[in-house]
N, C-alpha and C positions, 0 to 999 in steps of 0.2 A: 419477343422483345429484343431489339438490337443491343449488343453489348455496349457498355459505356465507353466514352473516349479514353484516351491514354493519359493518365495522370502524370506520368513521367515525361510526357511531351508537352505539358501545360506550363507556361511561364508562371512564376509566383504571383505576378500582378493580375493574372487571369483566373485565380482559384475561385473567387466568388462566382464568376460566370460559369465556370466548370461545374460547380455545385448546383447552380440554378438550372442548367440545361441538361446535365448528365445524371444527377443524383436525386434531385427533388422529385418526389413521386407525383404522378398525375392524379386528377380526380377519379379517372377510370380505375387506376390501380387501387386507390383507397376504397372505392366502391366494391371492387372484386374481393378485397380482403374482408370487408364488412359482411358481404354476402356469404363468404366462406365461414366466417365466425357464426353467423346466424344459423347456417345449416348445421354446424356442429353443435351449437347450443340447443337447437330443436331436438336433435338426436339424443343428446345427453338428458334433457328433461323428459323426452318422450319415451325412448327405448331404454336408455341407460339406467335411469334411477326411479322412474315412476313405479316400477314393479318391486323396487327394493324398499323395505320398510325403514331402513336406516337412512336412506335418501341422501341428497346433497343439499347443503345450505344455499348455495348459489353458484352460478357459472359466470365467470368474469373474463372480459377481454383484456389482454395485457401485451407486453412486448413493445417493439419499436413503433408499431402503429399507434399505441397509446402514449408512448414517450415523446413522439414527434420526431423520431430519428430514422424512420423507414426509408429505404433506398428505392429509387425508381425502378430498378431492374430486379429487385428481390422482394416479392410480396411475401410477407410472413405475419403470423399471428400466434400469440400464446393464449391458450384457453386454460384458465385455472378453475379447477373443480374443488370447491371448499366442502370438506366433510363436516358432519355435525360436531364431532368430538374426537378425542384422541384414541378411543378404543377401537376404531376401525382402521385397519391396515391400509395405507395408501397403495402398497404394492398389490394387494388383493383387488382393490378397486380398479387399478390400471389393467390388471389381467382381465377383469370383467369387461371393461370398456373395449379393450383390444379384441376380445372374442366377439362382442356384439358388432363392432365396426367391421371386422373381417367378414362376417356373415351378411352384412347389410350394405357394403360399399357400392354395389351396383345400383342400389336405389338412391344413393346420394350423389355420386359423381365419380370421376376417374380418380381413384385413390391408389397411391403406391403401397408397397409393403409396409406394414406398421411394425416399428421396432422400438426397442428401448433406447433412450439417448444416454450414453455413458457419461457425457459431460454435464448433464443436468440431473440431479437426484429426483426420484419419483416422477418420471416423465415418459411420454410416448412421443415418437416423431414419425411423421409421414408427410407426403405432399398430396395436394388435391388440385384438380383442374376442373373448373366449373363447366367450361365449354371447350370445343376443339380449338378455338382461336385464342382463348385466354391463356395467360402465362400460368405455370404451376405456382402454387402458393405453399410455402412451408408452414406446417402446423405442428405446434408443440402443445401437447396436453399435459398439464401439471396437476398432480393431486396434492392438495394442501389441507391443513387443519384450520378450522375457524378459531384462531386464537386471539385475533385483534378485537379489542372491545370487550372481551369477556372479563378482563381484569386490567389494572393499570399496567402500562408498558414495562415499567421497571420490574414489576413482579413477574411478568411473562419472561423477561430476559433472565431473571434469576432462576426461574424454574428450568429454562432450557440449559443454562450453564451447569446447573446441578445434575441434569439428566445425563451429562457426558455423552451426548450424541455425536455422530460423525460431523466433521466440519461442513457447514452448508446444508445439513439434513433438513432443516426447517426453513430454508430460504424461500421456497415457494409460498410459505404461509405469510411472508412479509411482502408479497409482490405488490400490494397496494401502496405500501410505503416506498418501495423501489420506484414505482411509476411516478408517485408524487415528487420524489426527490429529483428525478431527472426532468420531469415535465415542467417543474416550477422555474427552470432556468430560461434565459433570454433566447429568442429565435436565432440570433447570430451564433450563439454557442452551440445550439442544436445543429446548425450547418457545419460547424467544425466537427461535431460528433459524427455527422454523416461522412465527412471526408476521412476521418480516422477509421471509421468502420469500412469504408470502401477500400482503403489501403490494406486493412486487415484481411479482407476477403480476397482481393485481387492480387495482392503482392506479398502476402505472408502465407495465408492458409492455402492458396492455390499452389504455391511453390513447395509447401510442406504439408501435403494432405494427410499423411499418416502420423505426423508428430503430435505429441500431447501439448498443444499450445494453450496459453491462458485464454479464458473466455473473453469474448468481446466486451462483456460487462466490466472486466478489469481495466481495459483500455478506456472505456467510457469514464470510469471513475478517475483514472489518471488524467484524462483530458479536463474534466471538471476541476480537479485540484489545480492543474496548471493555470487554468483561467482564473480561479479564485485568488491564487497567490501571485500570479504574474500580472494581472490587470487590476487587482483589487475590485473584481466583480463589475467591471465596466460593461455596458451594453454594446459599445462600439469598440472594435479593435481591428488590427490588421490580420487578415486570415492567414497569410503566409507565415507571419511571425508566430501565430498560435500553433500552426501545423509543425513548424520547425521546433518549437518548444516541446511539443509532445514527442517528436522523434528523438530529440536529445535526451529526454527523460527515459525513453525506451532503450536507448543506446547505453545509458548509465544506470540500468535498472537495479544493479547490485547495491546501490546506495539508497533506494527508495524505501521509505517507511511512513505511510500516511494513514490517517484515520479521521473520522468525524465524530462529534459528540452531540449532534442535533437530536438524536432519538434516545441514546443511552446516557444515563446520569452517572457521573463520577462520584456522586454523593453516596452511592451504594457500594459497600466494600467488596461484595461478591463480584459485581460488574467491574469495578476498578482493578481488582486482582486478576480477573480473567483478561482484561485488556492489556494489563502489564505483561502477562505471560505471552500473549499474542505478539506484542510489539517487540519482545526480546528475541523472537525467532529469527532464523536466517532470512535476510532480505533477498528479494523485494517483499515487503509487507504492504498489502493494500486491503484494509479491513472494510468489509461491507458496511456502509453507513447505517443499515437497518438490521444487521445481524452481527453482534459482537463476537460470535463464535466462528466466523467465517473469514479467513484470509483468502480472497478470491483468486489469487494467483499462485497459491502454494503448490509445490511439486510439479510445476510446468516447465516447458523448454524455453525459458527466458533467453537463453543464449542464442537461439534461432531468431527470436524477436529482435535482439540487439544487432545481430548481423544484418538483418533486412532493413532495420532503421538506419544503420550506418550507410548502407547502399542508397537508401532514399535521400539522405541528406546531400548526396552528390548530384542529384538530378535537378533539372532547371526549375522544378516546382518549389525548390527550397533555395534558389539562388536569386540574387538581385540582378539588375541589368549589367553589372560589371562582373558577373560570374563569381561573386563572393556570397557565401552563405548568409541568408537573412539573419539579422540579429534576433536572437530568441529573447523571450521574457526572462526576467530574473526569478527563476523558480527554484526554491530550496528543495533538495531531495527529501528533507525531513522537516516537519513543522517545528520551528524554533519555539522554545519555551521561555517564559519570563522567570528570571531568577532574582530574588531580592536577597541581598547580602546584608545581614544585620550585624552591626558593630557594637562593641562595648562602649565605645566613645565615638562621637561623630555621627554624621547622617548615614542613613541606610543607602546602599547602592543598588541600582536596578539595571539589569542587562538582559539581552536576549541571547540565548545559547542554543547551539545544536546539541541535543542530548547525547549524540554519539561522538562528539569531540572529546579528547582527553581533558580532564579537569586542569591539567597543566596549562592548556591553551586558555582556559577561562581565567587563570591566574595572571595571564599576560595582559588582561584588559587594562587600559590606561589608568583607570581609577583604583585598580587592585594591585598592580605590579609592584609599586613601591612599598606597599604594606608588608609584603612577604620578606623583605630584607630585615624586618623587625620581628621575625619569628611568629608570624600569625599562622593559624591553620583553620581549615574549614570543617564543619560538621553539620549534619542535619539530624532531625529527630521527628519520627512519626508520632502522632498522638498516642499516648499510652505505651510507647516503646522506649528502648534505650538509645543513647546517642550513637551515631555512626560517623567515624572520621572519613572524610572524602580523600581517597588516595589519588595522587597526581596522575599516575599512569592509567587509571581507570576513567570511565566516563559516567555521566549521570545515568545513562541507559543501563550500565552494569549494575547500578543500584535500583533499577526499576523505576526511575524517575523520568516521566515523559510529559509532565504537565507542570504548571506554575508551582513554584516551591520557594520557601524561605530557608536560607542556610545561614549559619552563624560563623562569624570570624572572631576567634578568641586568641588570647595569648598562650603561646606554648611555653610551659615551664621547662627550662633547660636542665637536662640530667644526662648522665653518661648512658650510652646504649651500646649493646654488642652488635657489631656488623660482621658479616662474612664477605671476604673478597676472594673470588675465584681467580687463580693465577693461570697464565698460559702453561700448558704441558704439566699441570699439577692436578692430581686426582682429588685432593682434599683442600678446601678453602682455608685461608688464614683468617684469624679473628682479630678485630680491632675494637677498642672502646673509644667512642667519640661523643661529643655533645651535638645537639641539633643545630646550634649556632656556629659550630666549627665549619670552616670553609672546606670545600672539596680539595682545594690546593694543599691544605694542611694534611688531609688524609693521604693525598698523593705523595707528599714528601715523606711521610712515615713509611709508606709502602716501598718507595724507592730506597730509602735508607735501610729498611729491614732486609729487602731482597737483593740489595747491591745493584740496583738498576741505574742506568744512565738517565739523568733528568731529561724530561721532554720527549722520551722515546715511547711512552705509553699513554693510554687514555683510560678513563673509567666509564663504564656503561651501567645503566640501571633501567631495566624494563625496555631495552632496545634504544634508549635515549642516551646520547653522549652528555656527560656532566661537565659543566663549565667550572674552571678552577676558582673563579672569584665569587661563586654562589655558595651559600651555606647548605648543609645537608637538609635542613628544614625546608628550604625552598622546593626541593624535590620530594618532600614528604617522606623521606627515608626514615624508617622506623626500626625498632628493636627486631633483630633477627633477619632483616632484609639481606639479600645476596647481591653484591656488586660484582661486575666482571671487569678484570683488567685485560686490555687488548693492546697489541702492538700498534703503534701509530703508522698508518699507511703513508708511503712516500708521496 
């Protein structure tokens, strides 16, 4: 098979043609992959398990050939072997399959050395060539447990979460849901998935063959997310804009935190708590839509991905006819959440908020900003728990809030509170007693008077934020015992 054309030499307006001519698999390629699967399937049913009393429940074809994202130049197939129940070790089964395949490969076809795939749990990897003239086909054999359908999906997830297994340990068992999730999307999106996959193989993995890169599945999920939020799931879109949108997401991957709730229910507290802990981890976070225990990109070299994506964005495949970068879709790095602010008087307010933005930024919303001059503060309360005041310098994510929530705006009763002010070149802070409705300027005046400082030569900082003199302490949610820092004003 001839290598594909050069993506980086393809103009942006020609990407659809590039995909059709260079990446779309032929009927011959699909047939060869199907023949390879049938050969492996016959082997597994005949040799591999027929003599084993515990047996296999079924053998299933999966991977890009089933998702509709296979590449023309890369024949591949995933063969999933479902075991009857949990008591049989997947590793033992894989060792048995490897042993039988190694002894029988001459009777099947030209098969390469069979090895464990370190990137995919419970798997074997090898290539098979059916004839001397056909292209090699990558085969991944996955051992999985038959857990779907045995009980409601929510119960299954709860059991897996409580089992405290390794991240992604049971992902092969959800391969049917993974296939359904990707396959259900429009043909045009699958073309974009092929293009991203081609970039991954030819311009990322080829350049960094030994690096621990995120799996292609992580980039597929990111591409689907970009399409969902950037086009509102339209069937027709500009391919170059879609590709640029994905590259920009990869370049800014430290801000990414995405998930789906198509299969897991937030109504179950065990699942909700597990998701919350996953989403609070260091970004990028890309949760597998069918496995809430698996952040598919965790612990990988995303810095290399970002470097290569930045290089790609400078190529003509990402530029318009005037050599400017194609305009990307408006894709948020995090799913915004709906926040309803309930007031003691007046109508409730509704807004969409990035859960990682400081709450101080939410307070600047046009409908809320004026209220905080009147000493209002925000709190939320989980069912059956105590109230939690929302601090300005923190975010909703710091409180584990990643989905729609109601928060309450109430009157703050003014009372004196003790504050600590850390002075330049002083080991111990000074103490001041102020009210929440006192202005920052008043506190500044007291400091200057006590310390003998020239007016206007210093500023006050709280949690890295400069405090404005005409705002009250309550606006910044400064509370009893908080430490403020006095700094010299820079010229």
